[in-house]
N, C-alpha and C positions, 0 to 999 in steps of 0.2 A: 678767420679774421676776428680779432678782439678789439672792441671799442671801449676805451677806459678813461672816462672823465674821473678826476679824483681830487681829493683835498688832503694836503699834507701839512701838518702843523709843526712849525719849528719853534724853538725857545724864543720868547720875546717878553718884554716887560708888560705888554698889552694882553698876554695870554696866560691864564692860570697854568701853573706848572703841571697839574694833573693831565693836561692835554698836550704837553710837549712831546714831540717825536712820535706822534701817531699818524696814521694814514687811513683814509676812508676812500674806498673805490667801489663803485657799482659798475659792473661790467656787463656788456652784451656780447654773446657769442653768435656769430653768423656764418653760414655756409654760402659762399658765392659761387654761382654756376653761370653757364652761358645764358640761361634763361632768366636770371635774377638772383635773388638771395632768399634765404630762409633764416629767420631769427630763432635760434635754438633755445635761448633763455627767456622767451616771452612770458612764461608762467612764474618766473622768479620774483619774489616780492622786492619792491623798491622803496616803499614808504617806511619811515622809521618804526612805527608800531608793528608793522608786519614783519620787518627784519628782526626786531627784538623778540617777537613771539616765536619765530623760527629758531632763533638762538636758544630760547628756553626749552624748546621741544626735545 
């Protein structure tokens, strides 16, 4: 099961063109069983600074 909130930027006069047609998604992956679920992506960074640090690594 994937849970995917996201932000998708479309061209607009109100948005700088550098950000047009990009998407940002932070996903969680979970295994669902008869006894409940286990979040597989619990240790993945979600804060902007932590994501950028991971991308630079």
